C-alpha positions as CSV (number, residue, x, y, z in Angstrom):
1,M,-29.0,17.7,2.4
2,A,-26.5,15.3,2.5
3,R,-27.3,12.1,0.5
4,K,-26.4,8.5,2.4
5,K,-24.4,6.1,0.2
6,P,-26.5,3.2,-0.1
7,K,-25.4,0.3,1.5
8,L,-23.8,-3.2,-0.8
9,S,-25.9,-5.5,-0.4
10,Q,-25.3,-9.8,0.5
11,P,-24.5,-11.9,-2.8
12,P,-28.0,-13.8,-3.0
13,Q,-27.8,-17.5,-2.1
14,R,-28.0,-18.8,-5.5
15,A,-27.5,-17.5,-9.0
16,P,-30.4,-16.1,-10.8
17,E,-32.1,-18.9,-13.5
18,R,-31.9,-16.3,-15.7
19,I,-30.7,-12.2,-16.5
20,R,-33.6,-10.6,-16.9
21,S,-32.4,-7.3,-15.8
22,T,-29.1,-5.7,-14.5
23,A,-30.1,-6.5,-10.9
24,D,-29.9,-10.2,-11.9
25,L,-26.9,-9.4,-13.1
26,R,-25.4,-7.7,-10.4
27,A,-26.5,-10.4,-7.9
28,F,-24.7,-13.4,-10.4
29,Q,-21.5,-10.9,-10.5
30,R,-21.5,-10.5,-6.8
31,L,-21.8,-14.4,-6.3
32,M,-19.2,-15.2,-8.7
33,M,-16.5,-12.5,-6.6
34,Q,-17.8,-14.3,-3.5
35,A,-16.5,-17.9,-5.1
36,V,-13.7,-16.4,-6.8
37,T,-12.5,-14.7,-3.6
38,R,-12.9,-16.9,-1.0
39,P,-9.5,-17.5,1.3
40,L,-8.4,-21.1,0.1
41,A,-8.7,-24.2,2.4
42,P,-5.3,-26.1,3.0
43,G,-3.7,-27.7,0.1
44,A,-4.5,-24.8,-2.0
45,K,-7.7,-25.8,-2.3
46,S,-11.4,-24.4,-2.4
47,Q,-13.5,-24.8,0.8
48,R,-16.0,-27.5,0.5
49,R,-18.4,-25.4,2.4
50,W,-20.1,-22.2,1.8
51,A,-20.2,-19.9,4.6
52,D,-23.8,-20.4,5.8
53,G,-22.4,-24.3,5.8
54,R,-23.9,-25.5,2.3
55,R,-21.8,-27.7,0.3
56,A,-20.3,-25.6,-2.0
57,E,-20.9,-27.6,-4.8
58,E,-24.0,-26.8,-4.5
59,V,-23.9,-22.7,-4.3
60,V,-21.4,-23.4,-7.6
61,G,-23.8,-25.5,-9.4
62,S,-26.2,-23.0,-9.5
63,F,-24.1,-20.9,-12.2
64,A,-21.8,-23.0,-13.3
65,K,-21.8,-26.1,-15.3
66,A,-19.6,-29.3,-14.7
67,N,-17.7,-31.0,-17.9
68,D,-16.1,-34.1,-18.7
69,R,-13.3,-33.9,-16.6
70,L,-14.2,-31.6,-13.7
71,S,-17.1,-30.7,-11.4
72,A,-18.8,-27.6,-11.6
73,L,-16.6,-26.6,-8.2
74,E,-13.4,-27.8,-9.7
75,R,-14.0,-25.4,-12.6
76,I,-13.8,-22.3,-10.1
77,E,-11.0,-23.7,-8.2
78,I,-9.1,-22.9,-10.9
79,Y,-10.0,-19.1,-10.5
80,N,-9.7,-19.0,-7.3
81,R,-6.6,-20.2,-7.0
82,M,-5.4,-17.9,-9.1
83,Y,-7.1,-14.8,-7.5
84,W,-4.6,-16.2,-4.0
85,F,-1.8,-16.8,-6.1
86,R,-1.9,-13.5,-7.9
87,T,-2.6,-11.3,-5.2
88,L,-0.4,-12.9,-2.8
89,D,2.7,-12.3,-5.5
90,S,1.6,-9.0,-6.1
91,L,1.6,-7.8,-2.1
92,Q,4.9,-10.3,-1.8
93,E,6.7,-7.7,-4.1
94,D,5.2,-4.9,-3.3
95,L,5.5,-4.7,0.2
96,P,8.7,-6.6,1.2
97,G,9.3,-4.6,4.0
98,L,6.6,-5.4,5.8
99,R,6.5,-9.2,5.1
100,A,10.2,-8.8,6.5
101,V,8.6,-6.9,9.7
102,L,6.0,-9.8,10.1
103,G,7.7,-13.1,9.1
104,E,6.3,-15.3,6.3
105,R,3.0,-16.9,8.1
106,K,2.4,-13.8,9.7
107,F,2.2,-11.6,7.0
108,A,0.6,-14.3,4.9
109,R,-1.9,-14.3,7.2
110,L,-2.6,-10.5,7.7
111,I,-2.6,-10.2,4.1
112,E,-5.9,-13.2,3.6
113,T,-7.9,-11.7,6.3
114,Y,-7.2,-7.9,4.9
115,L,-8.2,-8.9,1.6
116,T,-11.5,-11.2,2.9
117,Q,-12.6,-8.3,4.9
118,V,-11.3,-5.4,2.6
119,P,-11.9,-6.3,-0.6
120,S,-10.1,-4.3,-3.3
121,R,-12.7,-1.9,-5.4
122,S,-9.8,-1.2,-7.7
123,F,-9.7,-2.8,-11.2
124,T,-5.8,-2.7,-10.7
125,L,-3.2,-4.5,-8.7
126,R,-1.5,-1.7,-7.8
127,D,-4.1,-0.6,-5.1
128,L,-4.8,-3.5,-3.1
129,P,-2.5,-2.2,-0.1
130,A,-4.5,1.5,-0.4
131,R,-6.1,0.6,2.8
132,L,-3.4,-1.7,4.9
133,E,-1.9,0.6,7.2
134,R,-5.4,1.7,8.4
135,Y,-6.0,-2.0,8.6
136,I,-3.5,-2.7,10.5
137,R,-3.9,-0.2,13.1
138,A,-7.7,-1.3,13.6
139,H,-6.7,-4.7,13.7
140,P,-3.2,-4.8,16.3
141,R,-3.9,-8.6,16.9
142,L,-2.8,-9.6,13.7
143,T,0.6,-8.1,13.7
144,T,1.3,-8.1,17.5
145,P,4.0,-7.3,19.1
146,H,5.1,-5.1,15.9
147,T,1.7,-2.9,15.0
148,A,3.4,0.4,15.2
149,L,6.3,-1.2,13.2
150,A,3.8,-3.4,10.6
151,A,1.7,0.3,10.4
152,D,4.7,2.3,9.2
153,M,6.2,0.3,7.3
154,A,2.9,0.0,5.2
155,A,2.5,3.4,5.3
156,F,6.2,3.8,3.9
157,E,5.7,1.1,1.2
158,W,2.3,2.6,-0.3
159,A,3.7,6.1,-0.7
160,Q,6.3,4.7,-2.8
161,I,3.8,2.9,-5.0
162,E,1.3,6.2,-4.9
163,C,4.8,8.2,-5.8
164,F,6.1,6.0,-8.4
165,D,2.4,6.7,-10.5
166,G,1.8,9.7,-9.1
167,G,1.5,13.0,-11.4
168,A,4.2,15.9,-12.3
169,V,3.5,19.2,-13.3
170,P,6.2,22.0,-14.2
171,P,8.1,23.5,-11.4
172,A,8.0,26.5,-9.5
173,T,10.4,29.5,-10.9
174,P,12.7,31.7,-9.1
175,D,9.9,34.0,-11.6
176,D,7.0,32.5,-9.7
177,L,8.1,33.8,-6.5
178,A,9.3,37.3,-7.2
179,D,6.1,39.4,-7.4
180,A,4.1,37.8,-4.5
181,P,5.1,38.7,-0.6
182,P,5.0,35.9,1.8
183,T,2.1,36.7,3.2
184,R,0.1,35.7,0.0
185,L,2.6,33.6,-1.6
186,R,1.2,30.4,-2.0
187,L,3.2,26.9,-3.5
188,G,2.2,23.7,-4.2
189,L,3.9,20.5,-3.6
190,Q,4.7,18.1,-6.7
191,P,1.6,15.4,-6.5
192,Q,3.9,12.3,-6.4
193,I,5.7,13.7,-3.1
194,K,4.4,12.2,-0.4
195,L,5.3,13.4,3.5
196,L,5.4,10.6,6.4
197,A,5.2,11.2,10.2
198,L,6.7,8.0,11.4
199,R,7.1,6.5,14.9
200,Y,10.0,3.7,13.0
201,P,13.1,4.7,11.0
202,V,12.0,2.3,8.5
203,D,14.0,4.1,5.6
204,D,17.2,2.9,7.5
205,Y,15.7,-0.3,7.8
206,A,14.4,-0.6,4.0
207,I,18.1,0.0,3.1
208,A,19.4,-2.5,5.6
209,L,17.1,-5.1,4.1
210,K,18.6,-4.8,0.8
211,R,22.3,-4.7,1.6
212,D,21.0,-7.9,3.7
213,A,19.5,-9.5,0.6
214,L,22.6,-8.6,-1.9
215,R,25.2,-10.0,0.8
216,D,23.0,-13.0,0.8
217,D,23.1,-13.3,-2.7
218,A,26.5,-13.1,-3.0
219,S,27.5,-15.9,-0.6
220,N,25.0,-18.1,-1.8
221,A,26.3,-17.8,-5.8
222,V,29.6,-18.6,-3.9
223,E,28.5,-21.5,-2.2
224,R,26.6,-22.7,-4.8
225,G,27.5,-26.2,-5.8
226,G,28.9,-27.0,-2.5
227,R,27.5,-29.3,0.6
228,K,26.9,-26.3,2.8
229,T,23.3,-24.7,2.4
230,T,22.8,-21.4,3.7
231,R,19.9,-19.5,5.1
232,R,18.8,-15.5,4.6
233,R,19.8,-14.1,7.5
234,L,17.2,-12.2,9.7
235,T,17.4,-8.4,9.4
236,K,17.3,-6.8,13.0
237,R,14.3,-4.7,13.1
238,P,14.5,-1.2,14.1
239,T,14.1,0.1,17.2
240,A,11.3,3.0,17.7
241,A,12.7,6.9,16.7
242,R,10.3,9.6,15.5
243,T,11.3,10.0,11.8
244,W,9.8,12.4,9.1
245,L,10.5,11.4,5.1
246,A,9.4,13.1,2.0
247,I,9.1,10.3,-0.8
248,H,10.0,11.9,-4.2
249,R,10.7,10.5,-7.7
250,H,13.6,11.8,-10.0
251,E,13.8,10.4,-13.4
252,G,12.0,7.6,-12.9
253,V,13.4,6.4,-9.5
254,I,12.2,7.1,-6.3
255,Y,13.9,8.5,-3.4
256,Y,12.9,9.2,0.7
257,K,14.6,12.1,2.1
258,R,15.0,12.3,5.8
259,L,13.4,15.4,6.9
260,E,14.1,17.6,10.3
261,A,10.7,18.1,12.2
262,P,10.5,21.9,11.3
263,A,11.1,21.1,7.5
264,Y,8.3,18.7,7.8
265,R,5.7,20.7,9.2
266,M,6.8,23.7,6.6
267,L,6.5,21.4,3.6
268,V,3.2,19.8,5.2
269,A,2.0,23.6,5.7
270,L,2.5,24.1,2.2
271,R,0.8,21.3,0.7
272,D,-2.3,22.1,2.6
273,G,-2.4,25.7,0.7
274,K,-1.0,27.6,3.6
275,S,0.9,31.0,2.5
276,L,4.8,31.3,2.7
277,A,4.6,33.4,5.7
278,R,2.1,30.8,7.7
279,A,4.2,27.4,6.5
280,V,7.2,29.5,7.9
281,A,5.8,30.0,11.6
282,A,4.3,26.5,11.4
283,A,7.8,25.0,11.4
284,G,8.0,26.9,14.7
285,L,9.9,29.9,16.8
286,R,13.2,27.8,17.3
287,V,13.7,27.6,13.2
288,K,16.3,30.1,12.2
289,P,16.0,32.4,8.9
290,E,19.4,30.4,7.5
291,Q,17.6,26.9,8.3
292,V,14.6,28.6,6.3
293,Q,16.7,29.1,3.1
294,A,18.9,26.1,3.3
295,W,15.6,24.1,3.0
296,F,14.1,26.1,0.5
297,T,17.1,26.0,-2.0
298,N,16.8,22.6,-1.7
299,W,13.6,21.6,-2.2
300,M,14.0,24.0,-5.7
301,Q,16.8,22.4,-6.9
302,L,14.9,19.2,-6.4
303,G,12.2,20.6,-8.2
304,W,9.2,19.7,-5.2
305,F,7.5,22.8,-5.4
306,C,5.1,23.9,-8.6
307,P,2.7,27.3,-8.9
308,R,-0.6,26.3,-7.1
309,K,-3.5,27.6,-9.2
């Protein structure tokens, strides 16, 4: 019989007077976390009211002390601001495409709401966008009218993060393929390879964003010191077009490679443990043997395959 995961309890209204048990420590940690991660008020200040309407100073005062310069709330406010400034900086750096799709204000609003409703469960900032694509699709009002594009871009940029940190194993060699017939041969994909089926050509959009940013930087450098002020141009958002991508890494550099739909289906089948014969069948009846041979040769040269254990 499957065991249900225990539900997380709500943070207490006040911190325990003394830490007498691990339960007391857990309650204190949850209240402290809530205080540090609450959304900031206008002016980058901590909210002066708690979620239940109490004065925040009263709640924070149950676990923090004032000093001769700062109140208890002002002391916690330092960490509250640091949390939001650091997480927003991290996500702006990791998600430039999503930021461009939505614009500054809508991006900031999305991230604040996302982190409030789906707080991080990881020790590292790297994992902050892990659940963002799913969140965007579940809360379209935050990204309308560009929800589908925003979700695709979030998936694309998260795949690059995963690829950069993903593992690599010795690639398959021709000897690994020689003995087994196609009906029994199973190949794995390198752990760092990510396969995406998207509604928008976000790879082209990402390239255009980088190109336009370089042009703007060059233009600004030429005009620096003159009277003319410059503004960063807006790169046109892409129109919908089905796109299949493989995100892969070579010598520490991330690349994204366009795939034909049948090639994508074949790679997905191999990734999921299907035999080579079934993977070729998944590509579809219209695929010619010479196409499969060309794809397979290219993927072997790129080192995408590894022996499946």
